[in-house]
C-alpha positions as CSV (number, residue, x, y, z in Angstrom):
1,M,0.2,-0.1,0.3
2,K,3.0,2.0,0.8
3,S,4.2,2.0,-2.7
4,N,0.5,2.8,-3.6
5,K,0.8,5.6,-1.4
6,I,4.2,7.1,-3.3
7,L,2.7,6.6,-6.9
8,V,-0.6,8.8,-5.6
9,W,1.5,11.8,-4.6
10,V,3.8,11.4,-7.2
11,V,1.2,11.6,-10.5
12,T,-1.0,14.1,-8.2
13,L,1.9,17.0,-7.8
14,I,3.3,16.3,-11.2
15,Y,0.1,17.1,-12.4
16,L,-0.4,19.7,-10.2
17,A,3.2,21.2,-11.8
18,S,2.2,21.1,-14.9
19,Q,-1.2,22.3,-14.5
20,I,0.4,26.0,-13.3
21,H,3.4,26.0,-15.5
22,L,0.4,26.2,-18.4
23,A,-1.5,28.4,-16.8
24,Y,1.0,30.4,-17.0
25,M,2.5,30.0,-20.0
26,V,-1.2,31.0,-20.8
27,N,-2.4,33.5,-18.3
28,S,-1.1,37.0,-20.6
29,L,-3.5,35.5,-23.4
30,K,-6.8,38.4,-23.4
31,P,-9.4,37.1,-24.3
32,S,-8.4,33.7,-22.2
33,L,-7.6,30.8,-24.2
34,V,-10.5,28.9,-22.3
35,Q,-12.9,31.4,-25.0
36,L,-10.7,30.5,-28.0
37,Q,-11.3,26.7,-27.3
38,L,-14.9,27.5,-26.3
39,T,-15.2,29.8,-29.8
40,F,-18.2,27.8,-32.4
41,T,-17.9,30.7,-34.6
42,A,-15.1,31.7,-37.5
43,A,-15.5,34.2,-37.2
44,G,-15.2,34.1,-33.3
45,F,-12.1,32.1,-33.3
46,W,-10.3,34.6,-36.2
47,G,-11.4,37.8,-34.0
48,I,-9.7,36.2,-31.0
49,I,-6.5,35.5,-33.0
50,E,-6.9,38.8,-33.9
51,Q,-7.4,40.2,-31.0
52,W,-4.1,38.6,-29.8
53,K,-2.3,40.2,-32.0
54,T,1.0,38.2,-33.0
55,E,2.9,38.0,-29.6
56,G,-0.4,36.6,-28.3
57,L,-0.4,33.6,-31.2
58,L,3.2,33.1,-30.7
59,I,2.7,32.3,-27.1
60,Y,-0.2,30.6,-28.2
61,L,1.9,27.7,-30.5
62,S,4.0,28.0,-27.7
63,H,2.1,25.6,-25.5
64,F,0.9,22.9,-27.7
65,S,4.2,21.2,-27.0
66,W,3.9,21.5,-23.6
67,D,0.2,21.1,-23.8
68,L,1.6,17.1,-25.0
69,F,3.0,15.9,-21.5
70,H,0.4,17.6,-19.8
71,V,-2.5,15.6,-21.2
72,L,-0.3,12.3,-20.7
73,A,0.1,13.5,-16.9
74,Y,-3.7,14.5,-16.2
75,S,-4.9,11.9,-18.0
76,A,-2.5,9.4,-16.0
77,F,-3.3,11.1,-13.3
78,G,-7.2,10.4,-13.5
79,I,-6.2,6.8,-13.9
80,V,-4.3,6.0,-10.7
81,M,-7.2,8.6,-8.1
82,V,-9.3,6.1,-10.0
83,Q,-7.5,3.3,-9.4
84,Q,-5.1,3.3,-6.4
85,T,-7.2,5.3,-4.1
86,T,-11.5,4.9,-2.5
87,F,-12.1,7.8,-3.1
88,F,-14.3,5.8,-7.0
89,K,-14.7,2.5,-5.3
90,K,-18.3,2.4,-3.5
91,F,-19.2,3.7,-7.3
92,S,-21.4,0.6,-9.1
93,P,-19.4,-1.1,-11.9
94,V,-20.5,1.4,-14.6
95,W,-19.7,5.4,-12.5
96,Y,-16.1,3.2,-12.1
97,R,-15.3,2.6,-15.5
98,F,-16.7,5.8,-16.8
99,F,-14.8,7.2,-14.2
100,L,-11.5,5.8,-15.0
101,A,-12.2,6.5,-18.6
102,A,-13.0,10.1,-18.2
103,L,-9.6,11.8,-17.7
104,P,-8.5,9.5,-20.9
105,V,-10.7,10.9,-22.9
106,A,-10.7,14.1,-22.2
107,G,-7.6,13.6,-22.7
108,I,-7.9,12.1,-26.7
109,M,-10.8,15.8,-26.8
110,D,-7.9,18.0,-26.7
111,L,-5.8,16.1,-28.5
112,I,-8.2,16.4,-31.3
113,E,-8.8,20.1,-29.9
114,N,-5.5,21.3,-30.5
115,E,-4.6,19.4,-34.6
116,L,-7.9,20.7,-35.3
117,H,-6.6,24.6,-34.2
118,L,-3.1,23.9,-35.3
119,Y,-4.7,22.9,-38.9
120,I,-7.6,26.2,-38.8
121,I,-4.9,29.0,-38.0
122,T,-2.3,27.1,-41.4
123,L,-5.7,28.2,-43.0
124,P,-5.6,31.9,-44.6
125,H,-7.5,34.4,-41.6
126,G,-11.2,34.9,-41.6
127,T,-11.8,31.4,-43.3
128,A,-15.0,29.7,-42.7
129,T,-14.9,26.3,-41.4
130,T,-16.9,24.2,-39.9
131,L,-13.8,22.9,-38.2
132,V,-14.5,25.7,-36.2
133,P,-17.7,24.2,-33.8
134,L,-15.8,20.8,-34.3
135,A,-13.5,22.3,-32.6
136,A,-14.8,23.5,-29.9
137,T,-17.4,20.5,-29.5
138,C,-14.1,18.3,-28.5
139,S,-12.7,21.0,-26.1
140,L,-16.2,21.3,-24.2
141,I,-16.3,16.9,-24.3
142,K,-13.2,17.7,-22.6
143,W,-13.9,20.4,-20.1
144,I,-16.8,18.7,-18.8
145,L,-15.8,15.4,-18.5
146,A,-12.1,17.2,-16.7
147,L,-15.3,19.2,-14.5
148,G,-16.5,16.9,-13.5
149,F,-13.8,13.6,-13.0
150,M,-12.5,16.8,-10.3
151,G,-16.3,17.6,-8.8
152,T,-16.5,14.1,-8.1
153,L,-12.9,13.9,-6.9
154,L,-13.0,16.5,-4.9
155,K,-16.2,15.8,-3.1
156,Q,-15.4,12.4,-2.2
157,L,-11.9,13.8,-0.8
158,F,-14.1,15.8,1.4
159,T,-16.3,13.5,2.5
160,N,-13.5,10.9,3.5
161,L,-11.1,12.4,4.6
162,L,-13.8,15.2,6.3
163,G,-16.4,12.5,7.3
164,F,-18.8,14.5,6.6
165,R,-20.8,14.8,2.8
166,I,-21.5,17.3,0.5
167,L,-24.2,17.0,-1.4
């Protein structure tokens, strides 16, 4: 059990450090990276790119190399939290499998969204493309899965560690 605790702590610290680093990298983007990710229209997408100017676009492009590692970090975090802690053990087998897959599936959606955005950026500026809402849909799925997972984890953490139920 001691090795499980070490694994949980190591993976958690790697995930948190990666999340903090990524947030720091893109913090100066206004409108935010999340606003771009959840933009469902080509006009809105290109409008944000215009507001970022060249400097913002370079920051955005530079985040992709780190984001690949981050996808691996948060996917591993999700798997380890479900398999190596008691937080998800009381769920039915269906929900247990759902939570086990949630962050890896979110990671796949993140990678698809990234590839779509990288391709869209290569198109002539202002191009109307249905790839923008497709990328935004992938992002929305990613955020729903990630926030749902983290909300459930925090609820279970408070329930298990503090001895009282939330909701």
